[in-house]
C-alpha positions as CSV (number, residue, x, y, z in Angstrom):
1,M,8.4,31.2,-36.5
2,R,6.0,30.5,-39.4
3,R,3.1,31.7,-37.2
4,A,4.9,34.9,-36.3
5,W,5.9,35.5,-40.0
6,S,2.3,35.1,-41.2
7,K,1.0,37.3,-38.4
8,N,3.4,40.1,-39.2
9,A,2.7,39.8,-42.9
10,I,-1.1,40.1,-42.4
11,G,-1.3,42.2,-39.2
12,G,1.8,44.2,-39.8
13,D,5.0,44.8,-37.8
14,N,6.4,48.1,-36.6
15,V,9.8,48.6,-38.1
16,S,10.6,52.2,-37.4
17,T,9.3,55.5,-36.0
18,V,8.9,58.8,-37.9
19,V,9.6,61.9,-35.8
20,L,7.8,65.2,-36.6
21,G,8.7,67.7,-33.9
22,Q,7.0,66.4,-30.8
23,E,4.9,63.9,-32.7
24,R,5.8,60.3,-33.1
25,Y,4.4,58.0,-35.8
26,R,5.2,54.3,-36.1
27,V,6.0,52.8,-39.5
28,N,4.1,49.5,-40.0
29,V,4.9,47.1,-42.8
30,R,2.7,44.3,-44.1
31,F,1.5,42.7,-47.4
32,Q,-0.7,44.7,-49.7
33,R,-4.4,44.0,-49.6
34,D,-4.3,42.0,-52.8
35,F,-2.1,39.4,-51.1
36,R,-4.1,39.3,-47.8
37,G,-7.7,40.2,-48.9
38,D,-9.2,36.6,-48.8
39,L,-8.2,33.1,-47.8
40,A,-7.3,32.0,-51.3
41,A,-4.9,35.0,-51.6
42,L,-3.3,34.1,-48.3
43,G,-2.9,30.5,-49.4
44,R,-0.9,31.7,-52.4
45,I,1.6,33.7,-50.4
46,P,5.1,32.2,-51.0
47,V,7.1,31.1,-48.0
48,P,10.9,30.6,-48.2
49,A,11.6,26.8,-47.6
50,G,15.3,26.7,-47.7
51,G,17.7,27.6,-50.5
52,Q,15.9,29.0,-53.5
53,R,12.7,27.1,-52.9
54,Q,9.4,28.8,-52.0
55,L,6.2,27.0,-51.1
56,P,2.7,28.5,-51.0
57,L,1.4,29.0,-47.5
58,S,-1.6,26.6,-48.1
59,D,0.9,23.7,-48.4
60,L,2.3,24.5,-45.0
61,A,-0.7,25.3,-42.9
62,E,-4.5,25.1,-42.8
63,I,-5.9,28.5,-43.3
64,G,-9.4,29.4,-41.9
65,V,-11.4,32.0,-40.0
66,A,-12.1,31.5,-36.3
67,T,-13.5,33.6,-33.5
68,G,-11.1,34.4,-30.7
69,P,-9.8,37.1,-28.4
70,A,-8.5,40.3,-30.0
71,M,-5.2,39.9,-28.1
72,I,-3.5,37.1,-26.1
73,R,-1.3,38.1,-23.2
74,N,0.8,36.3,-20.7
75,E,0.0,36.6,-17.0
76,D,1.5,34.5,-14.2
77,G,2.9,32.2,-16.9
78,L,-0.5,31.5,-18.4
79,L,-2.0,32.7,-21.7
80,T,-4.7,35.3,-20.9
81,G,-7.5,36.9,-22.9
82,Y,-9.2,40.1,-21.6
83,V,-12.9,40.8,-21.9
84,Y,-13.7,44.5,-21.0
85,V,-17.1,45.2,-19.4
86,D,-18.7,48.6,-18.8
87,I,-20.9,48.6,-15.7
88,T,-21.9,52.2,-15.6
89,G,-24.7,52.7,-13.0
90,R,-23.9,49.7,-10.9
91,D,-21.3,48.8,-8.2
92,P,-18.8,46.2,-9.2
93,E,-19.5,43.8,-6.3
94,S,-23.2,43.3,-7.1
95,Y,-22.4,43.0,-10.8
96,V,-19.8,40.3,-10.3
97,R,-22.0,38.4,-7.9
98,E,-24.8,38.3,-10.5
99,A,-22.4,37.6,-13.4
100,N,-20.8,34.7,-11.5
101,L,-24.3,33.0,-11.1
102,L,-24.9,33.3,-14.8
103,L,-21.4,32.1,-15.8
104,R,-21.7,29.1,-13.4
105,D,-25.0,28.0,-15.1
106,R,-24.3,28.9,-18.7
107,L,-20.5,28.7,-19.3
108,K,-18.8,25.4,-19.5
109,L,-15.0,25.9,-19.4
110,P,-12.6,23.3,-20.8
111,T,-10.0,21.7,-18.6
112,G,-7.3,24.2,-17.8
113,Y,-9.4,27.3,-18.3
114,S,-10.6,29.7,-15.6
115,V,-12.4,33.0,-15.3
116,V,-10.9,35.7,-13.0
117,W,-12.4,39.2,-12.3
118,S,-9.9,42.0,-12.3
119,G,-10.0,45.8,-12.5
120,Q,-11.9,47.8,-9.9
121,Y,-13.5,44.7,-8.4
122,E,-10.1,43.2,-7.7
123,A,-8.9,46.4,-6.1
124,M,-12.0,46.5,-3.9
125,E,-11.4,42.9,-2.8
126,R,-7.9,43.7,-1.8
127,V,-9.1,46.7,0.2
128,K,-11.8,44.7,1.9
129,E,-9.2,42.2,3.1
130,R,-7.1,45.0,4.5
131,L,-10.0,46.7,6.1
132,K,-10.7,43.5,8.1
133,L,-7.5,44.3,9.9
134,V,-7.4,48.0,9.7
135,I,-10.9,48.7,11.0
136,P,-10.6,46.8,14.3
137,V,-7.2,48.3,15.0
138,T,-8.5,51.8,14.2
139,L,-11.5,51.3,16.5
140,F,-9.3,50.1,19.3
141,L,-7.0,53.1,18.9
142,I,-10.0,55.5,18.8
143,C,-11.4,54.0,22.0
144,F,-8.0,54.1,23.7
145,L,-7.4,57.8,22.7
146,L,-10.9,58.7,23.8
147,Y,-10.4,57.1,27.2
148,I,-7.1,58.9,27.6
149,N,-8.7,62.2,26.7
150,T,-11.8,61.9,28.8
151,G,-10.4,59.7,31.7
152,S,-13.8,58.0,32.0
153,M,-15.2,54.9,30.4
154,P,-18.8,56.1,30.5
155,K,-17.9,59.3,28.6
156,T,-15.9,57.2,26.1
157,I,-19.0,55.0,25.5
158,I,-21.2,58.1,25.1
159,V,-18.9,59.5,22.3
160,L,-18.8,56.1,20.6
161,L,-22.6,55.7,20.7
162,A,-22.9,59.0,18.8
163,V,-20.7,57.8,15.9
164,P,-23.1,55.3,14.2
165,F,-25.8,58.1,13.8
166,S,-23.6,60.0,11.4
167,A,-22.9,56.9,9.4
168,V,-26.7,56.2,9.1
169,G,-27.2,59.7,7.7
170,A,-24.3,59.3,5.3
171,I,-25.7,56.0,4.0
172,W,-29.1,57.5,3.4
173,F,-27.5,60.5,1.6
174,L,-25.5,58.0,-0.6
175,Y,-28.7,56.2,-1.4
176,A,-30.6,59.5,-2.2
177,A,-27.7,60.7,-4.4
178,G,-27.4,57.4,-6.3
179,Y,-23.8,56.7,-5.4
180,N,-22.5,53.2,-5.5
181,M,-20.2,51.7,-2.9
182,S,-16.5,51.9,-3.9
183,V,-13.1,52.3,-2.3
184,A,-13.4,56.1,-2.3
185,V,-16.8,55.9,-0.6
186,W,-15.4,53.6,2.1
187,V,-12.5,55.9,2.7
188,G,-15.0,58.8,3.0
189,L,-17.1,57.0,5.5
190,I,-14.1,56.2,7.7
191,A,-13.0,59.8,7.6
192,L,-16.6,60.9,8.5
193,L,-16.6,58.6,11.6
194,G,-13.3,60.1,12.7
195,I,-14.7,63.6,12.4
196,D,-17.9,62.6,14.2
197,A,-15.8,61.2,17.1
198,E,-13.9,64.5,17.3
199,T,-17.1,66.5,17.3
200,G,-18.5,64.2,20.1
201,V,-15.4,65.0,22.2
202,F,-16.0,68.8,21.8
203,M,-19.7,68.5,22.6
204,L,-18.9,66.4,25.7
205,L,-16.3,69.0,26.8
206,Y,-18.9,71.8,26.5
207,L,-21.5,69.8,28.4
208,D,-19.0,69.2,31.2
209,L,-18.2,72.9,31.3
210,A,-21.9,73.8,31.3
211,F,-22.6,71.4,34.1
212,E,-19.7,72.5,36.3
213,E,-20.4,76.2,35.8
214,A,-24.1,75.8,36.6
215,R,-23.3,73.8,39.7
216,R,-20.9,76.5,40.9
217,E,-23.6,79.2,40.4
218,G,-26.2,77.1,42.2
219,R,-28.3,76.6,39.1
220,M,-28.5,72.8,39.3
221,R,-31.5,72.4,41.6
222,S,-33.9,70.8,39.2
223,L,-34.1,68.8,35.9
224,G,-35.2,72.0,34.2
225,E,-32.1,73.8,35.2
226,L,-30.0,70.8,34.1
227,R,-31.7,70.8,30.7
228,E,-31.1,74.6,30.4
229,A,-27.4,74.1,31.1
230,I,-27.1,71.3,28.5
231,V,-29.1,73.2,25.8
232,Y,-27.3,76.6,26.1
233,G,-23.9,75.5,27.2
234,P,-21.6,77.5,29.4
235,P,-22.1,81.3,29.2
236,S,-18.3,81.9,28.9
237,A,-18.1,79.5,25.9
238,C,-21.2,80.6,24.1
239,G,-20.9,84.3,24.8
240,R,-24.3,84.3,26.7
241,S,-24.8,86.6,29.7
242,S,-27.1,85.6,32.5
């Protein structure tokens, strides 16, 4: 109670709120600067000690200046102090990996203390754990749906082999643009792979139509005619007249 009383007297305590239209201002009450300007003045602050007695604060506690966190919070039943870090220009995962090496070599924590990384890095770790399950299930569903659509395992494999090439281009573009890996980037890459698989299905459909139409017209007698059918596609689909 004494600690809370001294904290409110020095740091202040919100006792009311002033309403001015849509604006809200808190009313904070604390000792005047003359009573809290230095350690000697703080030591002379009278503290009620029962009845009419008042004792100076210096008789009840040791007053000193110490370095500590700006605010102590409670998380999972433990006292927690937050240190905010700005990592502009770097991805959180590489920063935390490098910072952990430095902390392990230079920071000696007392018994009962620990360092935990939170914020965007913690969100990325949760997403990474989910992706370990989501990605295999998604790939299985894509393979299953492609096989149902094409009815052929070789065609399904052809479409799947085209998917990594779009990912390679996207990674090079991210590198050239200076983007860092994040949750949004991973979601974008997954969406890109889905679009690429869809495009592969359409391309395979046009190739099948071109092959069948060229064979019906007797234009599948050499590798050159096969190449022409693949490059130009079916005349009915592309609007080309022979």
